[in-house]
LOTIMI-429289 format. One record per atom (N, C-alpha, C): residue number from 1; residue in three letters; x, y, z. Coordinates in nm, 4 decimals. Layout:
<pos:NUM	code:ALA	xx:X	yy:Y	zz:Z>
...
END
This chain:
<pos:1	code:MET	xx:0.0825	yy:-0.1215	zz:0.0000>
<pos:1	code:MET	xx:0.0000	yy:0.0000	zz:0.0000>
<pos:1	code:MET	xx:0.0856	yy:0.1261	zz:0.0000>
<pos:2	code:GLY	xx:0.2083	yy:0.1175	zz:0.0415>
<pos:2	code:GLY	xx:0.2912	yy:0.2378	zz:0.0433>
<pos:2	code:GLY	xx:0.2636	yy:0.3229	zz:0.1659>
<pos:3	code:HIS	xx:0.2607	yy:0.4541	zz:0.1470>
<pos:3	code:HIS	xx:0.2478	yy:0.5448	zz:0.2621>
<pos:3	code:HIS	xx:0.1074	yy:0.5492	zz:0.3188>
<pos:4	code:GLN	xx:0.1026	yy:0.5780	zz:0.4467>
<pos:4	code:GLN	xx:-0.0226	yy:0.5824	zz:0.5204>
<pos:4	code:GLN	xx:-0.0783	yy:0.7241	zz:0.5209>
<pos:5	code:GLY	xx:-0.1090	yy:0.7753	zz:0.4041>
<pos:5	code:GLY	xx:-0.1690	yy:0.9078	zz:0.3972>
<pos:5	code:GLY	xx:-0.0678	yy:1.0197	zz:0.4026>
<pos:6	code:GLY	xx:-0.1167	yy:1.1366	zz:0.4372>
<pos:6	code:GLY	xx:-0.0310	yy:1.2542	zz:0.4404>
<pos:6	code:GLY	xx:-0.0630	yy:1.3417	zz:0.5596>
<pos:7	code:TRP	xx:0.0217	yy:1.4394	zz:0.5785>
<pos:7	code:TRP	xx:0.0054	yy:1.5359	zz:0.6878>
<pos:7	code:TRP	xx:0.0076	yy:1.6777	zz:0.6321>
<pos:8	code:VAL	xx:-0.0805	yy:1.7606	zz:0.6844>
<pos:8	code:VAL	xx:-0.0707	yy:1.9047	zz:0.6672>
<pos:8	code:VAL	xx:-0.0294	yy:1.9571	zz:0.8041>
<pos:9	code:TYR	xx:0.0626	yy:2.0520	zz:0.8072>
<pos:9	code:TYR	xx:0.1122	yy:2.0960	zz:0.9375>
<pos:9	code:TYR	xx:0.1452	yy:2.2452	zz:0.9343>
<pos:10	code:ILE	xx:0.1534	yy:2.3024	zz:1.0536>
<pos:10	code:ILE	xx:0.1929	yy:2.4425	zz:1.0685>
<pos:10	code:ILE	xx:0.3101	yy:2.4499	zz:1.1649>
<pos:11	code:MET	xx:0.4170	yy:2.5151	zz:1.1181>
<pos:11	code:MET	xx:0.5329	yy:2.5444	zz:1.2019>
<pos:11	code:MET	xx:0.5243	yy:2.6919	zz:1.2436>
<pos:12	code:ALA	xx:0.5772	yy:2.7234	zz:1.3604>
<pos:12	code:ALA	xx:0.5796	yy:2.8621	zz:1.4071>
<pos:12	code:ALA	xx:0.7075	yy:2.8857	zz:1.4859>
<pos:13	code:ASP	xx:0.7385	yy:3.0126	zz:1.5100>
<pos:13	code:ASP	xx:0.8568	yy:3.0444	zz:1.5895>
<pos:13	code:ASP	xx:0.8216	yy:3.0685	zz:1.7352>
<pos:14	code:ARG	xx:0.6969	yy:3.1080	zz:1.7615>
<pos:14	code:ARG	xx:0.6564	yy:3.1417	zz:1.8984>
<pos:14	code:ARG	xx:0.5045	yy:3.1558	zz:1.9002>
<pos:15	code:TYR	xx:0.4508	yy:3.1877	zz:2.0174>
<pos:15	code:TYR	xx:0.3071	yy:3.2096	zz:2.0335>
<pos:15	code:TYR	xx:0.2594	yy:3.3182	zz:1.9375>
<pos:16	code:ARG	xx:0.1625	yy:3.2835	zz:1.8540>
<pos:16	code:ARG	xx:0.1055	yy:3.3757	zz:1.7548>
<pos:16	code:ARG	xx:0.2115	yy:3.4436	zz:1.6686>
<pos:17	code:GLY	xx:0.3190	yy:3.3704	zz:1.6429>
<pos:17	code:GLY	xx:0.4290	yy:3.4261	zz:1.5650>
<pos:17	code:GLY	xx:0.4138	yy:3.3987	zz:1.4163>
<pos:18	code:THR	xx:0.5265	yy:3.3970	zz:1.3486>
<pos:18	code:THR	xx:0.5300	yy:3.3681	zz:1.2055>
<pos:18	code:THR	xx:0.4920	yy:3.2222	zz:1.1843>
<pos:19	code:MET	xx:0.4117	yy:3.1959	zz:1.0798>
<pos:19	code:MET	xx:0.3641	yy:3.0601	zz:1.0550>
<pos:19	code:MET	xx:0.4023	yy:3.0134	zz:0.9152>
<pos:20	code:TYR	xx:0.4225	yy:2.8824	zz:0.9048>
<pos:20	code:TYR	xx:0.4515	yy:2.8183	zz:0.7768>
<pos:20	code:TYR	xx:0.3596	yy:2.6974	zz:0.7645>
<pos:21	code:VAL	xx:0.2884	yy:2.6874	zz:0.6528>
<pos:21	code:VAL	xx:0.2023	yy:2.5723	zz:0.6268>
<pos:21	code:VAL	xx:0.2762	yy:2.4787	zz:0.5322>
<pos:22	code:GLY	xx:0.2832	yy:2.3505	zz:0.5677>
<pos:22	code:GLY	xx:0.3523	yy:2.2538	zz:0.4842>
<pos:22	code:GLY	xx:0.2747	yy:2.1238	zz:0.4723>
<pos:23	code:VAL	xx:0.3254	yy:2.0365	zz:0.3864>
<pos:23	code:VAL	xx:0.2629	yy:1.9063	zz:0.3646>
<pos:23	code:VAL	xx:0.3732	yy:1.8016	zz:0.3544>
<pos:24	code:THR	xx:0.3476	yy:1.6809	zz:0.4044>
<pos:24	code:THR	xx:0.4481	yy:1.5748	zz:0.4028>
<pos:24	code:THR	xx:0.3810	yy:1.4396	zz:0.4224>
<pos:25	code:ALA	xx:0.4500	yy:1.3348	zz:0.3821>
<pos:25	code:ALA	xx:0.4035	yy:1.1988	zz:0.4106>
<pos:25	code:ALA	xx:0.4615	yy:1.1497	zz:0.5433>
<pos:26	code:ASP	xx:0.5727	yy:1.2090	zz:0.5879>
<pos:26	code:ASP	xx:0.6432	yy:1.1623	zz:0.7076>
<pos:26	code:ASP	xx:0.6675	yy:1.2818	zz:0.7996>
<pos:27	code:LEU	xx:0.5732	yy:1.3063	zz:0.8881>
<pos:27	code:LEU	xx:0.5787	yy:1.4276	zz:0.9707>
<pos:27	code:LEU	xx:0.7011	yy:1.4337	zz:1.0625>
<pos:28	code:PRO	xx:0.7319	yy:1.3269	zz:1.1383>
<pos:28	code:PRO	xx:0.8504	yy:1.3373	zz:1.2253>
<pos:28	code:PRO	xx:0.9780	yy:1.3689	zz:1.1484>
<pos:29	code:ALA	xx:0.9974	yy:1.3047	zz:1.0327>
<pos:29	code:ALA	xx:1.1182	yy:1.3305	zz:0.9541>
<pos:29	code:ALA	xx:1.1193	yy:1.4741	zz:0.9024>
<pos:30	code:ARG	xx:1.0025	yy:1.5242	zz:0.8623>
<pos:30	code:ARG	xx:0.9925	yy:1.6599	zz:0.8086>
<pos:30	code:ARG	xx:1.0247	yy:1.7639	zz:0.9153>
<pos:31	code:VAL	xx:0.9699	yy:1.7440	zz:1.0348>
<pos:31	code:VAL	xx:0.9969	yy:1.8391	zz:1.1439>
<pos:31	code:VAL	xx:1.1460	yy:1.8369	zz:1.1783>
<pos:32	code:HIS	xx:1.2068	yy:1.7177	zz:1.1782>
<pos:32	code:HIS	xx:1.3516	yy:1.7079	zz:1.1994>
<pos:32	code:HIS	xx:1.4269	yy:1.7907	zz:1.0961>
<pos:33	code:GLN	xx:1.3847	yy:1.7831	zz:0.9689>
<pos:33	code:GLN	xx:1.4495	yy:1.8614	zz:0.8633>
<pos:33	code:GLN	xx:1.4393	yy:2.0103	zz:0.8937>
<pos:34	code:HIS	xx:1.3186	yy:2.0558	zz:0.9315>
<pos:34	code:HIS	xx:1.3012	yy:2.1980	zz:0.9624>
<pos:34	code:HIS	xx:1.3951	yy:2.2394	zz:1.0752>
<pos:35	code:ARG	xx:1.4033	yy:2.1573	zz:1.1791>
<pos:35	code:ARG	xx:1.4858	yy:2.1930	zz:1.2943>
<pos:35	code:ARG	xx:1.6334	yy:2.1928	zz:1.2609>
<pos:36	code:ALA	xx:1.6714	yy:2.1108	zz:1.1637>
<pos:36	code:ALA	xx:1.8113	yy:2.1056	zz:1.1219>
<pos:36	code:ALA	xx:1.8440	yy:2.2191	zz:1.0253>
<pos:37	code:GLY	xx:1.7404	yy:2.2936	zz:0.9840>
<pos:37	code:GLY	xx:1.7625	yy:2.4074	zz:0.8958>
<pos:37	code:GLY	xx:1.7580	yy:2.3724	zz:0.7481>
<pos:38	code:ASP	xx:1.7142	yy:2.2495	zz:0.7134>
<pos:38	code:ASP	xx:1.7043	yy:2.2180	zz:0.5719>
<pos:38	code:ASP	xx:1.5648	yy:2.1732	zz:0.5298>
<pos:39	code:GLY	xx:1.4642	yy:2.2106	zz:0.6088>
<pos:39	code:GLY	xx:1.3273	yy:2.1797	zz:0.5714>
<pos:39	code:GLY	xx:1.2756	yy:2.2759	zz:0.4659>
<pos:40	code:SER	xx:1.2945	yy:2.4041	zz:0.4894>
<pos:40	code:SER	xx:1.2544	yy:2.5063	zz:0.3920>
<pos:40	code:SER	xx:1.3332	yy:2.6337	zz:0.4200>
<pos:41	code:ASP	xx:1.3582	yy:2.7104	zz:0.3140>
<pos:41	code:ASP	xx:1.4291	yy:2.8373	zz:0.3305>
<pos:41	code:ASP	xx:1.3524	yy:2.9301	zz:0.4233>
<pos:42	code:PHE	xx:1.2179	yy:2.9309	zz:0.4075>
<pos:42	code:PHE	xx:1.1344	yy:3.0200	zz:0.4882>
<pos:42	code:PHE	xx:1.1504	yy:2.9880	zz:0.6368>
<pos:43	code:CYS	xx:1.1389	yy:2.8585	zz:0.6717>
<pos:43	code:CYS	xx:1.1502	yy:2.8206	zz:0.8128>
<pos:43	code:CYS	xx:1.2889	yy:2.8521	zz:0.8681>
<pos:44	code:ARG	xx:1.3918	yy:2.8313	zz:0.7855>
<pos:44	code:ARG	xx:1.5274	yy:2.8617	zz:0.8326>
<pos:44	code:ARG	xx:1.5433	yy:3.0114	zz:0.8549>
<pos:45	code:ARG	xx:1.4945	yy:3.0920	zz:0.7580>
<pos:45	code:ARG	xx:1.5116	yy:3.2367	zz:0.7672>
<pos:45	code:ARG	xx:1.4435	yy:3.2932	zz:0.8914>
<pos:46	code:TYR	xx:1.3249	yy:3.2411	zz:0.9231>
<pos:46	code:TYR	xx:1.2481	yy:3.2977	zz:1.0353>
<pos:46	code:TYR	xx:1.2584	yy:3.2154	zz:1.1642>
<pos:47	code:GLY	xx:1.3377	yy:3.1105	zz:1.1626>
<pos:47	code:GLY	xx:1.3590	yy:3.0324	zz:1.2848>
<pos:47	code:GLY	xx:1.2352	yy:2.9572	zz:1.3301>
<pos:48	code:LEU	xx:1.1588	yy:2.9026	zz:1.2356>
<pos:48	code:LEU	xx:1.0372	yy:2.8304	zz:1.2712>
<pos:48	code:LEU	xx:1.0739	yy:2.6860	zz:1.3055>
<pos:49	code:ASP	xx:1.0750	yy:2.6544	zz:1.4340>
<pos:49	code:ASP	xx:1.1145	yy:2.5194	zz:1.4745>
<pos:49	code:ASP	xx:1.0121	yy:2.4542	zz:1.5661>
<pos:50	code:ARG	xx:0.8955	yy:2.5144	zz:1.5769>
<pos:50	code:ARG	xx:0.7917	yy:2.4628	zz:1.6668>
<pos:50	code:ARG	xx:0.6742	yy:2.4105	zz:1.5836>
<pos:51	code:LEU	xx:0.6431	yy:2.2825	zz:1.5995>
<pos:51	code:LEU	xx:0.5262	yy:2.2247	zz:1.5332>
<pos:51	code:LEU	xx:0.4036	yy:2.2584	zz:1.6176>
<pos:52	code:VAL	xx:0.3154	yy:2.3448	zz:1.5671>
<pos:52	code:VAL	xx:0.2027	yy:2.3899	zz:1.6499>
<pos:52	code:VAL	xx:0.0680	yy:2.3304	zz:1.6078>
<pos:53	code:TRP	xx:0.0632	yy:2.2698	zz:1.4877>
<pos:53	code:TRP	xx:-0.0636	yy:2.2103	zz:1.4420>
<pos:53	code:TRP	xx:-0.0333	yy:2.1074	zz:1.3343>
<pos:54	code:ALA	xx:-0.1069	yy:1.9966	zz:1.3360>
<pos:54	code:ALA	xx:-0.0904	yy:1.8956	zz:1.2316>
<pos:54	code:ALA	xx:-0.2211	yy:1.8202	zz:1.2153>
<pos:55	code:ASP	xx:-0.2503	yy:1.7823	zz:1.0924>
<pos:55	code:ASP	xx:-0.3718	yy:1.7089	zz:1.0619>
<pos:55	code:ASP	xx:-0.3386	yy:1.5968	zz:0.9645>
<pos:56	code:HIS	xx:-0.3785	yy:1.4752	zz:0.9986>
<pos:56	code:HIS	xx:-0.3514	yy:1.3603	zz:0.9126>
<pos:56	code:HIS	xx:-0.4661	yy:1.3421	zz:0.8143>
<pos:57	code:THR	xx:-0.4329	yy:1.3116	zz:0.6893>
<pos:57	code:THR	xx:-0.5333	yy:1.2876	zz:0.5859>
<pos:57	code:THR	xx:-0.5145	yy:1.1472	zz:0.5287>
<pos:58	code:PRO	xx:-0.6199	yy:1.0908	zz:0.4692>
<pos:58	code:PRO	xx:-0.6115	yy:0.9535	zz:0.4182>
<pos:58	code:PRO	xx:-0.5105	yy:0.9355	zz:0.3054>
<pos:59	code:SER	xx:-0.4878	yy:1.0410	zz:0.2269>
<pos:59	code:SER	xx:-0.3934	yy:1.0281	zz:0.1162>
<pos:59	code:SER	xx:-0.3098	yy:1.1548	zz:0.1051>
<pos:60	code:ILE	xx:-0.1932	yy:1.1407	zz:0.0419>
<pos:60	code:ILE	xx:-0.1073	yy:1.2574	zz:0.0236>
<pos:60	code:ILE	xx:-0.1772	yy:1.3593	zz:-0.0672>
<pos:61	code:GLY	xx:-0.2581	yy:1.3116	zz:-0.1607>
<pos:61	code:GLY	xx:-0.3347	yy:1.4028	zz:-0.2467>
<pos:61	code:GLY	xx:-0.4298	yy:1.4895	zz:-0.1670>
<pos:62	code:ASP	xx:-0.4978	yy:1.4280	zz:-0.0685>
<pos:62	code:ASP	xx:-0.5865	yy:1.5042	zz:0.0203>
<pos:62	code:ASP	xx:-0.5068	yy:1.6084	zz:0.0979>
<pos:63	code:ALA	xx:-0.3890	yy:1.5678	zz:0.1443>
<pos:63	code:ALA	xx:-0.3050	yy:1.6590	zz:0.2227>
<pos:63	code:ALA	xx:-0.2633	yy:1.7793	zz:0.1391>
<pos:64	code:ILE	xx:-0.2265	yy:1.7542	zz:0.0127>
<pos:64	code:ILE	xx:-0.1829	yy:1.8643	zz:-0.0742>
<pos:64	code:ILE	xx:-0.2987	yy:1.9605	zz:-0.1006>
<pos:65	code:GLY	xx:-0.4188	yy:1.9065	zz:-0.1231>
<pos:65	code:GLY	xx:-0.5356	yy:1.9918	zz:-0.1429>
<pos:65	code:GLY	xx:-0.5648	yy:2.0768	zz:-0.0204>
<pos:66	code:HIS	xx:-0.5544	yy:2.0130	zz:0.0968>
<pos:66	code:HIS	xx:-0.5791	yy:2.0817	zz:0.2241>
<pos:66	code:HIS	xx:-0.4754	yy:2.1922	zz:0.2441>
<pos:67	code:GLU	xx:-0.3491	yy:2.1626	zz:0.2142>
<pos:67	code:GLU	xx:-0.2419	yy:2.2612	zz:0.2282>
<pos:67	code:GLU	xx:-0.2675	yy:2.3820	zz:0.1382>
<pos:68	code:LYS	xx:-0.3086	yy:2.3568	zz:0.0134>
<pos:68	code:LYS	xx:-0.3346	yy:2.4673	zz:-0.0794>
<pos:68	code:LYS	xx:-0.4459	yy:2.5583	zz:-0.0266>
<pos:69	code:ARG	xx:-0.5494	yy:2.4984	zz:0.0305>
<pos:69	code:ARG	xx:-0.6579	yy:2.5796	zz:0.0892>
<pos:69	code:ARG	xx:-0.6058	yy:2.6615	zz:0.2066>
<pos:70	code:LEU	xx:-0.5329	yy:2.5952	zz:0.2956>
<pos:70	code:LEU	xx:-0.4822	yy:2.6640	zz:0.4154>
<pos:70	code:LEU	xx:-0.3919	yy:2.7816	zz:0.3799>
<pos:71	code:LYS	xx:-0.3103	yy:2.7665	zz:0.2761>
<pos:71	code:LYS	xx:-0.2197	yy:2.8739	zz:0.2374>
<pos:71	code:LYS	xx:-0.2959	yy:2.9988	zz:0.1939>
<pos:72	code:ARG	xx:-0.4191	yy:2.9818	zz:0.1490>
<pos:72	code:ARG	xx:-0.5002	yy:3.0970	zz:0.1080>
<pos:72	code:ARG	xx:-0.5755	yy:3.1603	zz:0.2249>
<pos:73	code:TRP	xx:-0.5788	yy:3.0916	zz:0.3379>
<pos:73	code:TRP	xx:-0.6523	yy:3.1417	zz:0.4539>
<pos:73	code:TRP	xx:-0.5912	yy:3.2703	zz:0.5073>
<pos:74	code:GLN	xx:-0.6781	yy:3.3527	zz:0.5669>
<pos:74	code:GLN	xx:-0.6297	yy:3.4693	zz:0.6392>
<pos:74	code:GLN	xx:-0.5523	yy:3.4239	zz:0.7633>
<pos:75	code:ARG	xx:-0.4573	yy:3.5069	zz:0.8023>
<pos:75	code:ARG	xx:-0.3764	yy:3.4766	zz:0.9203>
<pos:75	code:ARG	xx:-0.4626	yy:3.4490	zz:1.0435>
<pos:76	code:ALA	xx:-0.5669	yy:3.5291	zz:1.0630>
<pos:76	code:ALA	xx:-0.6535	yy:3.5136	zz:1.1808>
<pos:76	code:ALA	xx:-0.7189	yy:3.3752	zz:1.1836>
<pos:77	code:TRP	xx:-0.7549	yy:3.3232	zz:1.0656>
<pos:77	code:TRP	xx:-0.8169	yy:3.1899	zz:1.0600>
<pos:77	code:TRP	xx:-0.7164	yy:3.0823	zz:1.0986>
<pos:78	code:LYS	xx:-0.5905	yy:3.0991	zz:1.0533>
<pos:78	code:LYS	xx:-0.4866	yy:3.0012	zz:1.0883>
<pos:78	code:LYS	xx:-0.4619	yy:3.0034	zz:1.2397>
<pos:79	code:ILE	xx:-0.4581	yy:3.1234	zz:1.2974>
<pos:79	code:ILE	xx:-0.4387	yy:3.1351	zz:1.4420>
<pos:79	code:ILE	xx:-0.5522	yy:3.0637	zz:1.5155>
<pos:80	code:ALA	xx:-0.6757	yy:3.0850	zz:1.4701>
<pos:80	code:ALA	xx:-0.7912	yy:3.0199	zz:1.5331>
<pos:80	code:ALA	xx:-0.7815	yy:2.8679	zz:1.5197>
<pos:81	code:LEU	xx:-0.7369	yy:2.8209	zz:1.4043>
<pos:81	code:LEU	xx:-0.7213	yy:2.6769	zz:1.3813>
<pos:81	code:LEU	xx:-0.6211	yy:2.6174	zz:1.4795>
<pos:82	code:VAL	xx:-0.5055	yy:2.6814	zz:1.4930>
<pos:82	code:VAL	xx:-0.4035	yy:2.6346	zz:1.5869>
<pos:82	code:VAL	xx:-0.4594	yy:2.6353	zz:1.7288>
<pos:83	code:GLU	xx:-0.5266	yy:2.7453	zz:1.7668>
<pos:83	code:GLU	xx:-0.5663	yy:2.7619	zz:1.9062>
<pos:83	code:GLU	xx:-0.6828	yy:2.6726	zz:1.9474>
<pos:84	code:ARG	xx:-0.7612	yy:2.6258	zz:1.8492>
<pos:84	code:ARG	xx:-0.8656	yy:2.5287	zz:1.8832>
<pos:84	code:ARG	xx:-0.8038	yy:2.3995	zz:1.9344>
<pos:85	code:ALA	xx:-0.6936	yy:2.3586	zz:1.8738>
<pos:85	code:ALA	xx:-0.6292	yy:2.2322	zz:1.9111>
<pos:85	code:ALA	xx:-0.5146	yy:2.2520	zz:2.0100>
<pos:86	code:ASN	xx:-0.4529	yy:2.3701	zz:2.0086>
<pos:86	code:ASN	xx:-0.3287	yy:2.3918	zz:2.0830>
<pos:86	code:ASN	xx:-0.3240	yy:2.5359	zz:2.1338>
<pos:87	code:PRO	xx:-0.4099	yy:2.5690	zz:2.2315>
<pos:87	code:PRO	xx:-0.4231	yy:2.7093	zz:2.2747>
<pos:87	code:PRO	xx:-0.2933	yy:2.7714	zz:2.3267>
<pos:88	code:GLU	xx:-0.2024	yy:2.6890	zz:2.3797>
<pos:88	code:GLU	xx:-0.0767	yy:2.7443	zz:2.4325>
<pos:88	code:GLU	xx:0.0337	yy:2.7495	zz:2.3274>
<pos:89	code:TRP	xx:0.0051	yy:2.7049	zz:2.2051>
<pos:89	code:TRP	xx:0.1064	yy:2.6992	zz:2.0988>
<pos:89	code:TRP	xx:0.2268	yy:2.6169	zz:2.1441>
<pos:90	code:ARG	xx:0.1974	yy:2.5071	zz:2.2154>
<pos:90	code:ARG	xx:0.3043	yy:2.4164	zz:2.2574>
<pos:90	code:ARG	xx:0.3673	yy:2.3522	zz:2.1342>
<pos:91	code:ASP	xx:0.4901	yy:2.3078	zz:2.1496>
<pos:91	code:ASP	xx:0.5551	yy:2.2293	zz:2.0454>
<pos:91	code:ASP	xx:0.4981	yy:2.0878	zz:2.0532>
<pos:92	code:LEU	xx:0.4279	yy:2.0448	zz:1.9484>
<pos:92	code:LEU	xx:0.3610	yy:1.9161	zz:1.9501>
<pos:92	code:LEU	xx:0.4508	yy:1.8014	zz:1.9070>
<pos:93	code:PHE	xx:0.5739	yy:1.8322	zz:1.8724>
<pos:93	code:PHE	xx:0.6605	yy:1.7285	zz:1.8159>
<pos:93	code:PHE	xx:0.6759	yy:1.6099	zz:1.9107>
<pos:94	code:ASP	xx:0.6880	yy:1.6381	zz:2.0402>
<pos:94	code:ASP	xx:0.7097	yy:1.5305	zz:2.1350>
<pos:94	code:ASP	xx:0.5906	yy:1.4351	zz:2.1429>
<pos:95	code:THR	xx:0.4713	yy:1.4843	zz:2.1114>
<pos:95	code:THR	xx:0.3537	yy:1.3975	zz:2.1164>
<pos:95	code:THR	xx:0.3503	yy:1.3040	zz:1.9951>
<pos:96	code:LEU	xx:0.4311	yy:1.3314	zz:1.8937>
<pos:96	code:LEU	xx:0.4371	yy:1.2472	zz:1.7737>
<pos:96	code:LEU	xx:0.5332	yy:1.1321	zz:1.7890>
<pos:97	code:ALA	xx:0.6412	yy:1.1586	zz:1.8610>
<pos:97	code:ALA	xx:0.7491	yy:1.0600	zz:1.8694>
<pos:97	code:ALA	xx:0.6942	yy:0.9308	zz:1.9293>
<pos:98	code:GLY	xx:0.7260	yy:0.8207	zz:1.8658>
<pos:98	code:GLY	xx:0.6800	yy:0.6944	zz:1.9216>
<pos:98	code:GLY	xx:0.6554	yy:0.5930	zz:1.8137>
END
């Protein structure tokens, strides 16, 4: 069957800070890349190393569609999305490991 779906995720630098919306099939590996400074130029430039929101989808195609929609969202909507699931903007990476 190959990969088990996809992930849409949001990285941030701090509470209500700069945000980056991304998509991946392997979320833990992707977050590791961002933290190592080779995930994306944007994340490296702005120091986005905190995973503040993630959503799993059944297929990578679904994830890409979801990511494209999210990228068009207003900043306030993205903040509301993060805060519904993660009001303190905690780094969720540790909850993924396992």
